[in-house]
N, C-alpha and C positions, 0 to 999 in steps of 0.2 A: 873851740866853738863859742860863738857869741849869741846871746839871746837878744833879739831886737824888741822894740816896743810892741810890734804887732803880733808877737808870739812865734816868730820864726827863729830857727837856729841857722846861723851862717858859718860856713867854713870857707876855705879857699874856692872850691868849685862846686860846692854842694849847697842846696837849700832844702831844708826839711821843715815841714809844717808840724808843729806840735799839735795843734788842732785849730782850725780856722774855719768858721762858719761860712765865710764868703766863697771858699774854694770847694768845699765838700758839704753838701747838705745831707744829713742823716736824720732818720726818723726818731731815733732815741740816742741817749748818751753813750751807750755801749755798742751801738751798731757799727760794724766795720764797713768802711767804704769799699766800693767795687774797684779792684786794682786796675781795671781797664779805663776807669774814668778819672783817676787821680793823676796829677802831673809830677808828684814827688812822693817820697816815702811818707807814710802816715804813722804817727806814734800815738796810740790811744791811751785812755785812762787805765790805771792799774786794774788787773783782773781781780775779781772778788775771791777767787780760790787760790791763785798762785801768788798774788801781789806783784806780778810782772806786768810791765807795760807792753801790750801787744803791738807788733808792727804789721803794717800792710805795705808790701813792697811794690813800688812803681815798676811797671813793665814797659820799658821803652820800645818804640816801634822798630828801631834798628838794633835790636838785641842780638848779639853774636851768640853762637852756641856756648862759648866759654863763659860769657856773662850770664847766660841763662843757667848754666850749671852752678855758678856761684850763687845766684839768687835762689835757686831751688835748694841748694845745700844750706843756705842761711835759714830758709823757711823750715827745713827739716830739723835743724838744730833748735830753732825757736819752739817748734812743736814738742820736741823731746824735753826741752827745759821746762816748758809749760806743764807738761804731763808730770814730770818728776816733782816739781814744787807744789802742784795741786794735790797730789797724793800725799806728799810729805806733810803739808800744812793740815790736811784732813786728819791724818794720823795724830799729829801734834795736838790739835784742838780736841779730838775725841779723848785722848789720854789725859789731857789737862782737865777736861770736864769730869772724867772718872776720878781723878785725884781729888778734885774739889768735893765731889759727892761722898767719897770715902771719909774725908775730914768732917763733912757735915753730919754724916751718920755717926761718927765717933763723938759728936757733941760739940765740936768746934765750929763756931759761927763765923769767926774771922780767921783768915789764913794770912799769916805774916809773910813778909818778903823773904825771910830766912827759910820758912817752910816751902815757899814756892821755888826758892833756889835749889832745894833738894830735888824737887820734881824736874826742874830744868837740867840739872846735872845728870840725873838718872836717865832722862830722855836722850841727852847727847851721848852718854856712854853706851846706851843700848843701840843707838843708831850710828855709832862710830864707823863701822865697816861700810855701811850704806853711804855715808858722807864721803869717806875716802874713795870709794869706787866712783861716786858722782864726780868728785874733783878730778880724778884721773881721766874719766870720760870727757869731762868738760875741757880739760887741757888738750886732749887729743883732737876733739872736734874743732876747737878754736885754732889749733895748729893747721888742720886741714883747710879751714877757712882762710887763714893767712896765706897758705901756699896758693890757693885758688885766686885770692885777691892779688897776689904778686904776679901770677900769670896773666890776669886781666890787665893790670897796670903795664906789664911788659908788652902785651898785645897792643894796647893803646899807644904806647910810646913808639913801637915799630910802625904802626899805621901812620902816625904823625910824621915820622922821618921819611916815609915813602912819598908823602904828599908834597 
């Protein structure tokens, strides 16, 4: 993928706008555009809770049932991912804040990088199973998306050969 000067990503047959005021007018920075009004996928700014960049998927007029299934599955996976990272980051920041409060109550005003590394290690160890399950689920969901995308590509190829 290449990034052009006007903020668009270009690949062989795809054009995705990163954010372009000329094609989509929104009232605020984080407002998502209406999928019915956009002409290509929209990639928004990072979410404040999950730090993930949200997508708004373009809905073509001539969408086949298989393409619709792929688009809906992508949206479902993105919502699942958004939910996981929002909850994970919330837990992380709450526990980090508690760790800092405990150190302040013990009389330590500055927390060194070494002391914070103890917290990070403890947090990762405590959440090891959650992360392992997340990774396994993520791989399975992405494999399902790959299979659907392959079926869509095959459908398009067969349609072109018939014409």
